[in-house]
C-alpha positions in Angstrom: -0.6 -0.1 0.2 1.4 3.3 -0.8 4.2 2.1 -1.5 5.4 1.0 2.1 7.2 -2.2 2.3 6.8 -5.2 4.7 9.5 -3.6 7.5 8.4 0.2 7.3 7.2 1.9 10.8 5.3 4.2 8.2 2.5 2.8 10.0 3.5 3.5 13.9 3.7 7.1 12.6 0.1 7.3 12.3 -1.6 4.6 14.6 -2.5 7.4 17.5 -4.8 9.0 14.9 -7.4 6.3 15.3 -10.6 6.0 17.3 -11.9 7.8 20.0 -8.4 9.3 20.5 -8.4 11.9 17.7 -12.3 12.3 17.8 -12.7 13.7 20.4 -10.4 16.9 19.7 -12.0 17.3 16.4 -15.0 17.3 17.5 -14.4 20.3 20.1 -12.7 22.2 17.6 -16.3 22.2 16.1 -17.8 23.3 19.1 -19.7 19.9 20.1 -19.7 19.3 23.6 -17.7 15.8 24.3 -18.5 14.1 27.9 -15.2 13.5 29.5 -14.6 9.2 30.1 -14.3 8.4 33.7 -11.9 5.6 33.3 -10.1 6.1 30.1 -10.5 3.2 27.7 -7.4 0.0 27.9 -5.6 0.8 24.7 -5.9 -2.7 22.4 -2.9 -2.4 21.2 -1.0 -2.8 25.1 -1.6 -6.5 25.9 -3.3 -7.8 29.2 -1.6 -11.2 30.6 -4.1 -13.6 32.5 -3.6 -14.4 35.6 -4.5 -17.3 35.7 -2.7 -18.9 32.2 0.0 -16.2 31.4 -2.0 -16.3 27.6 -1.1 -12.5 26.2 -5.0 -10.7 25.7 -6.3 -7.4 23.7 -5.8 -4.4 25.6 -9.4 -4.0 25.8 -10.6 -7.0 26.6 -12.1 -8.1 29.6 -12.0 -12.0 29.5 -9.2 -14.5 28.8 -9.4 -15.5 25.2 -8.4 -19.4 26.4 -9.1 -20.0 30.0 -11.9 -17.4 30.6 -10.5 -15.5 33.7 -11.3 -12.6 33.9 -9.0 -9.8 33.3 -9.9 -7.2 36.0 -10.9 -7.5 39.8 -14.5 -4.9 39.0 -15.3 -7.7 35.8 -14.8 -10.0 37.9 -16.8 -9.1 41.4 -19.7 -8.1 38.4 -19.4 -11.4 37.2 -19.9 -12.7 40.8 -22.4 -11.3 41.1 -24.3 -11.9 38.0 -23.8 -15.9 39.4 -25.1 -14.8 42.5 -28.3 -13.7 40.9 -28.9 -16.2 38.7 -28.0 -18.9 41.7 -30.8 -17.1 43.8 -33.3 -17.3 40.9 -32.9 -20.8 40.0 -33.2 -21.9 43.5 -37.1 -20.1 43.6 -37.7 -21.7 40.4 -36.1 -25.4 41.8 -38.9 -24.6 45.1 -41.9 -24.4 42.7 -43.6 -27.7 42.6 -44.5 -27.4 39.3 -40.9 -26.4 37.8 -40.2 -30.0 39.3 -42.7 -32.2 37.7 -41.9 -30.1 34.4 -37.9 -31.2 35.3 -38.3 -34.7 36.5 -40.7 -35.7 33.4 -38.2 -34.1 30.7 -35.4 -36.3 32.6 -37.2 -39.8 32.4 -38.5 -39.1 29.1 -34.9 -38.1 28.0 -33.4 -41.6 30.0 -36.3 -43.6 27.5 -35.3 -42.0 24.5 -32.0 -43.5 26.2 -30.5 -40.0 25.3 -29.2 -40.6 30.0 -28.5 -42.7 32.1 -30.2 -43.3 35.3 
């Protein structure tokens, strides 16, 4: 492209001009108010190492691409809170006798078809 060679460093010269980093100043010059982000986004160029399996992930990844581990404490806490809410909802469903009966009936059907063993 444009005479660049495979070992050209031209892309590194312009990489900073992509994405939101260049959009906000342009909008501000046009008089558009741009809200300031509470926390700046991680650069997808900087890699994040998984604390569990040590795989390098993209900088803006929330979970490890290999093992699924949360890559930040805030994501881990949010996932744990969501799991607890799901457990409470499931426990509430299983307390309902109609739901229990429907599950037992479905299990009996699957066992009869040979999909499951007793």
